N, C-alpha and C positions, 0 to 999 in steps of 0.2 A: 505494500499498500504506497510505506513510504516513497517507492522508489517512482511509484507512478503517480504521488504528487510533486516529487521535484521533477517531473515530464513534462508534468503541466504548466506549473511553476517557471519551467526554463521557455516553455514553448508560449508563454504569455509573455513574456520578455522582449523573447524575438519578435511576437507581435507586435509588441508596442514601439520595438526600435526599425522594427519595417514602417508602420506607418507613420513614425518620426521623418523617415526618409523620403516617405512619400510627400510626405506635407511640404517638405523641403520643395520638389519637383509642381506642384499644385501651385504654390504659391509664386513661383515666376514659368510659366507653361514653355517658354520660348528660350529661357537660359539653359547650356549646356553645364555638364557638371560633371568632372572626374570622380573616385572615388575619394580623392584627397582632399578636393575642395565639399566634400558632404563632410568627409569624417570634421574637415574644422569647424560647419556650419554646425555641427551637431557636439564642439569640443571634445574631441576624442584624441587621444594622441600615443596611446598605446598599439606596439603591433597588431595582437588578438583583436582590438575594438576596430582597429581599419581593415583588417582582414576580414572579420565581420561583415563589413560595409561593402566588400567585396563580393561577398557570396549574395548575402540580398541583393545586389547590383543587378548580379548574375542573374537570379533570379525572377526578377522583376523584369528583366530583357527577355527571357523564354518566356513568361506569361504576357506578354507583351502588352505591359503595361508603361515600360519605358523604351526608347527606340535608340539607336546607336548611331549617331550622325557620321562621328568618326572614330577611330580605332581609341576606344577607353574614355569617348565625351557621352556622356547620356544626355540626353533628354526626354518628359513627358511624351507619350503616345495621345496625339490628339485625336483619336478615333477611340481609344479607349477611353478618354477620358467624357469625350460626349457619352459615353453608353453609361456611363455615371451619373450624368445629371437628367434631369427634367424638363426637357425644351417643347412640352406638347404648347406650353403657349408663345412658342417665338415663333418668326418670320425670317426666312433663308433667304439671301437678296446679295446683291454685289454692289460694293461700295464705289459711289460715285465722289471724290475727295475733291474739297478746294481749298486754293491758299492760303486761307483764314484759318484752316484747322476743321471748319465744320462740313458737315459730308452727307450723302443721300442716301439711301439705299435702297437700290431698285429692286423689288421683289422678282423673285420666278416667275409669279402668277400674273407677272404686268398689272399688279394694281398700283393704287398710289403708292409715289416716293414717301418714304418715311427718312422725316427730319432727323437725324442726328447732330446735338451739340458738340463743340469740341471736347468738353469733359466727359463726353458720352463714349469716343470713337473705342476706345480699350484698346491703343497699340494698333488699330488697324492702316492698310493703307490701300490707297487708289485701285479698283479691283478685285480686293479681294471677297473671297466668299464667308459673309458670316452669317452669325443668327445676330437676330435681334426681338429685345423683350421689348416689348410697345407699352406705350405711358398711356395712361385712363386719355380717353379720347376729350376733346377739348372743344365746345361749340364752334362751328366757324371757322377751326382749326386743322392744319395739316396732321398728318398722322405723322407721333414724334415718340421716337423711343431710346433703345440703349443696348449698344453693341457687348453680347456675353461671350460669344466665342467665335475664334476665327479659325473657321472651316479649313479655308486653304489660300495658301500668301499667291499671290497675282506672280508675283517677281519678288527677288533676292537681292538683284544689283542694279545701282542708279550710275550717273553719268551726272557730272557736274564739274565745278571749280574747284580745285586744293585750297583749303584756306591754312598756313602754317604759323604756330605761335609758339612760345618757348617750351611749353610743356606736351601741347597735344594740337592734333587739327582736324577742320571737320573739310566735311566733304559737302557743298554748298550743291543743289540738285539743278540740272536744268529744268526738270517737271516742273509745269503748273500746277500739278496736282500733286506731287509733293510738298506740304505744308512746314517739315522739318529739315534740320540738317543732320548729315551723321555723324558722329562721333568717333575718329581714327586716332589711335596711339600711334605716337612716335617712329617705334619700332613695325609698325603696319602699314606706313607709308609707300612702299615699294619705289624710294626714289624719288618719289613725283618732287618740282619745285614748286614753292608756293605761285598760284595763280592759272595752272597748269590746268586743263582736262582730263581725267581719268575717271574710271568706273571701280565702283567703291561695292562689297557685296557686303550685306549686313550679316552680323554672326552673333548675335543674341539681343536683347532687348529689356536688360533688369525690368521689372514690377514697378519701381519704384522713379524709374530713370526717364525723364522727358524727351531724350536722345535717343534712337538704337545706336548701339555699337557695330562699328565696319571696320574692313579693313581694303586698302587699295589691291584691287587686281590685275586692270592694266593701264599704264600710262598711256594717254593716246596721244597730249603736247599741248602746243598754245594754241587758243581759243582762235579764231575767224579764218585757220589756216583750211584750206579748202580739202584737204585729207582727213585732219582731225575731226572737221565739221559732219563727213558723212559719214564717219567711222560712229562716232558720238549716237548720231540718229538709230544706227544698227542697234549698238548695244543696248541704250535706253529702250528699244524694242526686244532686246531678250535673244536677237538674233548674233551667232557667234560671229568673231571678226576671221575668222582662221579654221582651215579643217585641224582635227586630232592627224597628229603623225601617223596612226597605226592607220589614219582611213585613206591617208594619201598614200601608204605602202600599200594597202590593197588594190588601190585603183589602179599602181603601176604594176600590179601580177597579171594583171585582164590583157589578155594576149590582141594583137590587133586585128590578126586574119580569122575569119571565120572557120570553123573546122570544116574538114568535108563532107563530114556525114551529118552534119545539121543541112545540109541543101537537101536531101534526099527526107527530111523530115517535114519538109514544107511545101508550100503552094508558089512557081514561080513565077514572078509577076518579071523578069528582068526584061523580056524582049517584049512588054506591053509599056506603051507611051506615059509616061510619069515624071510628074513635075514638083516643085516645094515652091511655094506663092511665102514670104516674110518678108517685116522689115529691112531697108538697107543694111541696117547697121546689124542685122542677127545673126549669131555666130551658133546659136541650137535650133537646128531643124527638127521639132518631133513629127510633122505631118507631113505628109505630099498627097498628092492624088494622081488618081491613072484612068486612062480613058478607052476602052473599046468598045467599036460599033459590034453588034450581033447581028447574027445571021436574021434572025425576025426584027431588024431595024428598029429593036429596042437598045439602049446603051449600059454597058456595064460601067460604073465608076466604084473605084477601090479605093477607099480609106486608111490611110497606110500610118501608122502610128510605129515609132520606132520604141523595138523589144529591149525595153529596161530590163522587165524581170527577167533575160536569160542569163542577164549579166548582174542585178543586184538583187542575191537569193537571202531568204530570212533569216532572222538572228544573225547574219554575218555584221561587222562596225559599219559598212555600208549603210548598208540598209537602217542599222541603228542613228548612226547622224542623219540620213536622209528624214526618216520620220523623225528626230527633232526639229529640225529645221522646218519638215513639212509643207515647202515651199521657195520656190526661189521667191528675190526679193530684188525689184528693179525701180534702181536709186535713177535720177538725173542722167546719172555722168557713167554708170558702173553696174554689174550685175553678180549678186552675190548667189551662186548658184547653186542650188539643193545637193547637187553633186558634184563632186567632183570635175575638174576640167576634162581631164582624160575621158569622161564618161560624157557630161554634156556637149561639147563641144565636139567629142573629134571621136569614138567607138559607138557611141549609140545615135551623133547627129547625121540626121539622112542628107549628107554631101553628095551632088550630081556627082555622076560616074564611076559611083562605087557601090559593091554589092553592100546592102544593111539588111540586118534581119530586122522584120514588123510584126506586129500583132495587126491583121487589117478587118475592116467589114466592109465588103463588096456587098453591091446592089446592084439591080437589073433595075433599069428605069425605064420607061415610055417617054414618049414622048411630051407628056404633061407631066414630066417628074413625078410619076406616081410609080411607089417601090411595087413591083413584081414579084422580086426574088429576092432572097440575102442571105450573106455566106459569111461565118467566123472564126478566123482562125491565123496558123503563125504561117508566113509568108516572107520570103525574101526578095528584095527590088534593087531597082539601078535605077535612077532619077536619072532624066534626060537632059533637065537644064533645072538651074536656079532660078526665080524671077522673084523680081521683088514687086512690092503691092505699084508702086507708080509706074513699072514697065509693064504690067497689066492691066491698070489703068486706060494706059495708053492704048493701049491695044485694044481694049474693049471700048472705046468712046473710037477709035478710028478703022477697026478692022483689019488693021496692016501689022502686020511684023511677024518675027517667027513664031511659029504655030499657032497662027493668027485662028484660022479653024477649028480645031481644038477647043483653044480657050472660048471661044465664041461660043463652042457645043458647051463647056461647061457654064459658061455665065448663063445661058437660057435657062438649063435647068437647076441651077441656083436659086433664079430669077422664079421659078412658075413653085420650089419649096417654100420662096418666102411669100408668097401670095397667099399659100395653102395655109400657112403658119398664121398670116394676120386676119385672115376671114375665120378662123377657128379661135381668133381671143388672143393671140400673141400681143403683145405692151413692146412698142417701140421707143425704148428709152435711149436721147440722145445721148452721144457719146462724142465729146471734145478731148482731144489731148492738146498739153499743154507742153510743146518742145523746146528747148535750148540749142541755140549755136556756142558749142564753146570754143574756147581757144584752147592754146598749148596747155595752159595752168588748170585747164578746167573752168575759168571764169565765162560766163555768160558774158557774148556779145552781142546776144539776139535772142530775141522769143515768137514765138509762131502758134498758131494753132493748127492743130493735125485732125482733120475730119473722119468721118469713115466713107468711104466712097464705094463703087459698087464691086470692086477688087479685092477690097477686105469681108465685103458683105457675101461672098463668093465660095469664099474657104472659110467663114461663119457659117453657113449656111450648112454645107457638108460635115462642117465636125457635128453643130448642133444634128443631126439627119444620127450620126453615128452613135453618139453620145443617149438621142433616144431609143435606138433600135435596140442597143448593147442592154440599155436597161428595160424596154420591153422583152426581150427575149430574156430575162431570169424573171424577171416579176411578173410577169402576165401566166398564168396558170389556170388548170382548169382546176370548175369549181372544189371540187375534194383534194385539190393538193394542194399542200401546206407549202406556201412560197418560202426560197432558200433566200437565205440572208445575204445580204447585198448590200453595196454602197451606193446610196442616191442623192442628188444633186435638190436638194428640196426647196421649196418658196411656200409658204403658209400665205392664205388672202387678209388683205389686210382689217384690222378690227374695225368696227362700223363706225367705234368713236372715233378715228382715226382718220378715215374718210369724208365722213361730217365735217369735221373740223376743218379738213382740209379743202372741202365745196364752198363755205361760208366763205372761205380766206380768200379765193378765186372769186366768189360773186362780189367782195368789195374791190377787185380790180378788174369785173367787167368782163369774166371768162366762168365761163357753166363748166360741170361735170355731168354725164350720166350715170348714175350708181344703181338702177333697175335692175342689171344683168352684169352676167362677167364680159358677154361678147358687143354690149352698150358701153360697158365702164372702159375697154380695151380702145374702144373706136374713139370714145371721147378724150381719152389720154392722147390718143396719136394725133387727134385733129388740135388740141390742145399744141400739144410741141412743137406744131408745123404754125400757131397762131403767134408764139410766143418768141421765137427765131429770129434774134441776133436783137432783140429788146432787153432791154435794163432792167426787167423784172425775172430775163431765162431762167438765171442763176437761181433765185431765190425762189422759183418755182417750181423747176427742176430738182432742188436739193428737198424741198418740203416735201416733194412727191414721192423720192427716194424713203424721206423720214418714214410716210404715210406708209410705204408697203414694209412687207416683216423682210429681215433679213434671209438672204439665200444663206445656207448652212450644207453642212453634210450630215446624212443620219442613215441608220440602216431602217427606221422607219420612215414608209414611202407615203406622202400626202402629197405629193406631185408638185407642178411647179406652178405656182400660178400666173408670172410673169410672163412665159413665155407659153402657157396653157395647155402645156404636156403634163398628161396623167405619169408618166413614167420620164425621168431624167434622170442622166448620170454624168459621170465624166471620165470619158473614158481615151478620150485626146492628146492629152501632154503629160507624160511619165516622168521626164526628160524633167519638168518644173515642179506638179503637183503630186504629192506623198497619194491622196488616195485613186489618182488614176493608176497608180504602180499599183495598188491595193485591188482596183478592181481587173487589172490584166490577170492579177494571181488565183482571182475567186473565176470571173467564166474562164479560166483553161481548167480548174478544178474542175468546174460543172460541165464544161464539156468533154473532159474525160469519164462523166461520171459520179465525181466524189459525193458525196452526203455535206449535207447543210453544214458550214462551218458554226462557229460561235458568237451567236449575235453580241451577247456581253462585252467580249475583246472588241469585236470591231467599232459599238458604239462609243467605245471610250474611247478608241482610234477617231473618232469621226469628231467627238464633241475638241480632241485635242487638235485635228486640222482645222478644223473652223476657227478655231482661239488665233490660231500661226496665221491664217490667211488674213483675219484682220487684223492684225500687227503688223503685217507685209504693206497692205492696205496705207494705215496711216505713218508707216515709216514713209514710203512714197509720196505720200501726201505733203510730207514735213520736208523733204528733201525737194520739192517742187517748190515749197514758201521760202524755203530756205534760198534758192537758186533765184527767186523771182524779186525778195529784199534785196540778194547783192546784184541783180540788174539794174535797180533802181539807188547802189550805191553812192556813181559818180553822177549820178542826175539830181542831185537837191535843188532847187529852185528851178528844176525847167517844168513846162509846164504842159499838160495831155489831156486830151479829151476822153471824159467817163462817163459811165451812167452808174448810178445808183441801183445798189444791185442790196441794200440793207438799210435799217433802222434799227436803234437802239436809244436806250435814254443816255447812253453816254455820247454818242455819235452817229454819222451817217455814213455808211462802208461805201465808197465807189471802187468799183471796178476797170481797170485803163483799158479802154476800147483796142483790140489787135490783142493785146496779149496778156488779160485777164490777171493784170498784176491787184491783188484789192488792198485796199487800204481804208483808214480811217480819218474822216474828220472831225476832230472830236469838238462835241458842243461847245464849250467853254473859251472854244479858240474861234468861235463866230460872233465876233466884235459886235457887229450893227444889231444885234439884238437881245433879250435874252428867250433861247430856243428852249421848246419843251416837246415832251413824244406824243404825237397823237396816235396809239397802239392802235384802236379803232380800223386808222385809216392810211395807216403804213407810210404815216408822212413825220416830218417834225415841222414845228410852226413859230413863227415868231411872234411872242406875246404883245407887241406894242404895235409892228406894221404889217404881220401876217404874212409874212414873205415864208413860201411854203415848198420844203426839198423833198418829195414821194418819190418813193419805190419807183425807177422805172425811165426817173426824166434825167436829161441827158446835162452835165455838167463843165466845167472846165475847171482842174484844179493844178496844184503847183505840189513838188515832191516836198514837205516839208524836213520829214528827217525820219531815220530807217535805223531798227536795231537788229540787227544781224543775229543777236546770239537769243532773242526772242521771237524770231523771225516777224517784227512788227515794221508793218509800214505807215507813216503819218502824211495826210495831207492835208492841204489848204482849199479854201472855196477862191477863185479867181475872183 
C-alpha cells in the first residue's frame, strides 16, 4: 500500500510539474523555448530537474501538445490549443489590418466585417486567419469584437528599411498594412547597414511585447535602386528570390534529348503544320496550335501543351519548389519563373524546329466551329514557326504573309467559338495592359497601353476550348457515376446585394444594367464596356464591376465558371507557369489510364494554396507597374498633362493621365480657390462657396507636383 501511495504522489507531482511547464507555453503561444529556458522560468538549477524538464518536453511533443520548430526549440501546437478551448461563440475570418493598428476581420461566410480596436488585435497581422469573439451588438453600430486565436499566420517575413541604434535595430516595414516595426537584436542584422532595405523573419512575439522579435534573412541593398525595389516587391509577397541549390542541381540533370523509346508511346504530330503565337519578348512557349484539313471537309485543330509532367515528378525537389511558388510572377522588367530556366525556357518550351513533348487536346471542328470529335493524350510536335501577336495581327488584317491561309482558318474558327461563347452568356471583361519601354538600366522611358486584338483572342479562344473540354471530359459523368476528383477553375455568381449596389451606382452615372437573367446581365455588361471605353469613368466602373463579381479560384468542388458561362472549366494550358495545370495533366493522365479517383482533401488543400499564391502574384505585378509609373513621372515634376477624373474620396480627386494610365491624387487641401467637400452620392467634390464641381469622368489638366517612389504615390495639382 505504501508503495502505491508513493507512486500516486510521484505521479501527482509530475503532473503538477507538467502543468507548470504547459502554462509557460500557453501564456506565450508564439514564443520558442528550449529546456534551459523552461528550467530558468521554473527556477530549476539542478541536473535532475533539468533532465525531467527535457523528458516532459519530449512527452508533450509526442502527444502533439508542443511542436518542435527548430532542433531543441518548442512552442505550443496551435491545433492542440484550439481543441482545448470553447470557440462556439466565435467567428473565423481574415484580418484586414490598417496602418493605425485597428483592423477589420472579414468573416468566411461573407457577413458584415467585424471592427477590431488596436488593443484587441492579440498580435494578429494583415491577412492572418483568426477567431473573433463578438461583443454585444450596439444599436446602429457595426459588429465589433476581440481576436482570441490566431489560427494561421499569413506570412513571417517582411521587407523594410533597417534602422540601427547603439544597442538594437528595427526593421521599419514597407507595407502600409504593417502597423508596427520588427525588433532586431544587433547580432541578427546579417551585416545590414543603417538605411538599407532588407528582409526580416519574425522569430517570436512575447506576450507583453509591443513589437515582434526577428532576424534579417536577406540584405537587398539601397532603397531606390531598380533591382532592390523589384526584389522588395517579390520578397514582400513571399516569393523566393532564387531557386534552392538542390532544385537547380536536379534541373541540370534533366537530359536535353528525348529518348527514342518515348517517341513510340506518343501520337506523332511532327509532320502536321504547327505554330506558336506569343508576346514578342516571351521566352517560355507552353502552347502551340496545329491545323489539318480532313477528308470530310472538317478541320483538325490540335491544342498542344508542354508536357511538364514528363519532366517534373511528384515528391522531387523540383516539384516541391514548383508547388511552393505555385505560379510564375511577371513584373515589369522580369519574369520570376515557377520552374528553373532550363525547364521553363528550354527543355519544356515549345521552340520552333525542335522536337517537343506535349500533352494535347485535339478537336475535329466543322466550318461553324462546332466540335464533332475530340481526343486527349500525349504527343510529340515540331513547330514550323514562332509568331508574335503583332505579326499574326498584321496577317489577319491584311490577309497576306507567311502561312496566311492557315492563320486565316484559325482566325475564322476562333471567331466562331467566341460568338458562341458570348451568345451563351460569357462576359467580355475589357483587358488593357500597361507596358513600359525601358532603357538598359531598367528605367522607364515610355509608357503605352497594350490592348487585346484578334491575334490575342485567337489563342485565347482555343485555350478556352481545351480547358472547357478537358473539364467536361472528367467532370461530366452519367447519373449513377460518382465524379472523380479534379481541379476546376471556378467563378461563383455575384451576390445580389453587391449587384444591386452596382446597379444603383451605374444609375447615378447614367448607365443601366439588366439583371433579370444571366444572359441579359452578360449582354448588359458587354454593352456597358463598349459605352464607357475611353471615358474618365471607365477605370472606376471596370474596377467596381470586377469587385462586384466573385473571385475566380481553384477548387475540387465544381460550381462552374460564371464569367465565361461554362458549366465545366479547368486550367490545362499553362503548366510551365501554373502549378494547377501541372496537377490537371497528372490527373488527366491517371484517369486516361483507368486510375481510381484521387484523394479529394489533399487536392482541395493544394487548390487553396495555389489560389492564394495567384493573388499574391497579381498584387506583386500591380505593385511593380505602380512603381514604374511613379518612376516614369519622377523627372516630370512641374510638367502638365491631360487627365480624366478616375475616382473621388474625402481626401482628394484621383486623376488618370490620358495615354499612360499613371494615376495620382489631387489633394482637396491643395485646392486653394475654395473649401471642397465630397458629394458621395453623386461621385463628385463640390466647392462650398462657388459651387465648382469635379465629377467622375471629367477631363482636367494636371501638373505633376510630387512623387514618392517608396510609397508608389503620385501627387498632382489641378492647373
